C-alpha positions in Angstrom: 0.1 0.0 -0.2 1.9 2.9 -1.2 -0.1 5.7 1.1 1.1 3.4 3.9 4.5 3.3 3.0 4.6 6.8 2.4 3.6 7.4 6.0 6.1 5.2 7.5 8.6 7.1 5.5 7.2 10.7 6.7 7.8 9.2 10.3 11.6 8.2 9.2 12.2 11.4 7.8 11.2 13.5 10.4 14.2 15.3 12.3 13.1 14.4 15.8 13.3 10.8 14.6 16.2 10.6 12.7 17.9 12.6 15.6 17.1 9.5 17.9 17.7 6.9 15.5 18.5 3.7 17.6 21.6 1.5 17.3 21.1 -2.4 18.0 24.6 -2.0 20.0 23.3 1.0 22.0 20.0 0.1 23.2 18.6 0.2 26.3 17.0 -2.7 27.9 13.4 -2.4 29.1 12.9 0.6 26.5 10.9 0.3 23.1 9.9 2.6 20.7 6.7 3.1 18.7 6.5 5.5 15.9 3.0 6.4 14.6 1.9 8.3 11.6 -2.0 9.2 11.1 -3.4 10.5 7.7 -7.0 11.0 8.1 -8.1 7.1 8.2 -5.0 5.6 7.8 -2.6 4.8 10.8 0.8 3.4 10.0 2.9 2.3 13.1 6.6 1.1 13.3 7.6 -0.7 16.4 10.9 -1.7 17.9 11.8 -3.6 21.1 15.0 -5.3 22.6 15.2 -9.1 22.4 15.4 -9.0 26.0 12.2 -7.0 26.4 10.1 -9.9 24.3 11.9 -13.0 25.0 14.5 -12.7 27.7 17.6 -13.3 25.7 19.6 -11.5 23.3 21.6 -14.4 21.9 21.1 -16.2 18.8 18.5 -18.9 19.4 20.4 -22.3 21.1 17.6 -24.4 21.5 13.9 -25.5 20.3 12.8 -23.7 23.4 14.4 -20.3 22.2 13.1 -21.0 18.7 9.6 -21.4 19.8 9.9 -18.2 22.1 10.7 -16.3 19.1 8.0 -17.6 16.8 5.4 -17.0 19.7 6.7 -13.4 20.1 6.8 -12.8 16.4 3.3 -14.2 16.4 2.1 -11.6 19.2 3.7 -9.0 17.6 2.1 -9.3 14.5 -1.5 -8.5 16.5 -1.1 -4.8 17.2 -4.7 -3.9 18.7 -4.1 -6.4 21.2 -0.8 -4.6 22.5 -1.6 -0.9 21.6 -5.3 -1.0 22.0 -7.0 2.1 20.2 -10.7 3.3 21.4 -13.2 0.9 19.9 -15.5 4.1 19.0 -12.5 4.9 16.2 -13.7 1.3 14.4 -10.0 0.5 13.6 -9.0 -2.6 11.8 -5.6 -4.1 10.8 -4.9 -4.2 7.1 -1.1 -4.9 7.1 1.1 -6.4 9.9 4.6 -7.8 10.0 6.9 -8.6 12.8 10.7 -10.0 12.7 13.4 -10.4 14.8 16.6 -8.8 13.8 20.4 -9.1 14.7 23.4 -7.1 15.0 24.5 -8.4 12.0 21.8 -7.1 9.9 22.5 -3.7 11.3 26.1 -3.6 10.7 25.5 -4.0 7.0 23.1 -1.1 6.9 25.8 1.2 9.1 28.3 0.3 6.7 26.6 1.0 3.5 25.8 4.3 5.2 29.4 5.2 6.1 30.3 4.0 2.3 27.9 6.7 1.2 28.3 9.7 3.6 31.8 9.1 5.7 34.2 8.9 2.8 34.3 13.1 2.5 34.5 13.6 6.2 37.4 11.0 6.4 39.5 12.4 4.0 39.8 15.7 6.1 41.8 13.6 8.3 45.4 13.3 8.1 47.1 9.8 8.1 48.5 10.2 11.4 45.3 11.3 13.3 43.3 8.3 11.1 45.9 5.8 12.4 45.8 6.9 16.0 41.8 6.9 15.9 41.7 3.5 14.5 44.1 1.9 16.8 41.9 3.4 19.6 38.7 2.4 18.2 40.5 -1.4 17.9 41.6 -1.2 21.5 38.3 -0.3 22.7 36.5 -2.8 20.9 38.8 -5.5 21.7 38.3 -4.7 25.3 34.3 -4.3 24.8 34.5 -8.1 23.6 36.7 -9.1 26.3 34.1 -7.6 28.8 31.1 -9.4 27.2 33.0 -12.6 26.9 33.6 -12.5 30.5 30.1 -12.4 31.1 29.7 -15.3 29.2 26.9 -14.3 26.5 27.5 -13.8 22.7 28.3 -10.0 21.8 25.5 -9.3 19.4 22.2 -8.0 20.0 19.0 -8.5 18.6 15.8 -6.5 18.3 12.1 -7.3 17.3 11.1 -4.8 14.6 7.0 -4.6 13.6 5.5 -2.5 11.1 1.3 -2.0 11.2 -1.2 -0.3 9.0 -4.8 0.2 10.2 -7.4 2.2 8.9 -9.9 3.7 11.2 -13.5 4.7 10.3 -13.9 7.3 12.8 -10.4 8.9 13.3 -11.7 11.6 15.5 -12.1 8.8 18.2 -8.5 8.1 18.1 -8.1 10.1 21.7 -5.9 7.5 23.6 -3.7 4.3 23.3 -3.9 1.5 26.1 -0.6 -0.6 26.3 -1.6 -4.0 27.0 2.2 -4.9 25.9 3.1 -4.0 29.1 1.2 -7.0 30.3 2.2 -9.4 27.6 5.9 -8.8 28.0 6.9 -8.8 31.5 10.4 -7.3 30.9 9.1 -4.3 29.2 9.3 -1.3 31.2 8.8 1.8 29.2 7.9 2.7 25.3 9.2 6.2 23.7 6.3 7.0 21.3 6.2 9.5 18.5 3.1 10.7 16.7 3.1 12.7 13.4 -0.5 14.0 12.4 -1.5 16.8 9.8 -1.0 19.3 12.9 2.5 18.3 13.5 4.6 15.9 15.8 4.6 15.1 19.4 7.0 13.0 21.8 5.7 11.0 24.6 7.1 8.4 27.3 4.7 5.4 28.3 5.7 3.7 31.4 4.3 0.2 32.8 2.9 2.4 35.9 1.0 4.4 33.8 0.1 2.2 30.5 -2.6 4.7 28.9 -1.9 7.1 26.2 -3.8 10.4 26.0 -3.5 11.7 22.4 -5.7 14.8 22.7 -6.8 14.9 19.4 
């Protein structure tokens, strides 16, 4: 659906969102991110959450139980209205929903492409000695990080669940709140950072386990 995809693109393009782009190796356990774009009757959502929040671990699945937990989580995340409940009066139905588990490796590939496209000109401004010193420092720091992770036992990679939804709401004027049943479904989740884009502008919210209802004030 082109219209829905344009809404997702709008969310990604907003400076407020671009400046807060999450990196898997820097994400905060317990904190998810929900971006919402509302255009008349169409509501597009994009959701991210650390693997530990959803299934309790972030290593690559090691057992049938791990795989089953991931499959179950993806199924649950594919039902957005069970997690982020909208008012019945808005008469919303889900037209598209997809969820997946992303690994650090997938993000690394994206970061490398981004660096190749945007970083070479900036890199050329540094002299060779400075570049070599920075590389050595970065390598030393990276090696230490890997050693620290190894001492604590688990893999150094991180995983993150990513979901995208498109809904049609027959009565968009009734979109006044979102109830986060998400916290009941996933006990490790503590907070969701929410960004909402409408025709009138963008707003940012923080929704916590202790106050799981977001008032949109539309």
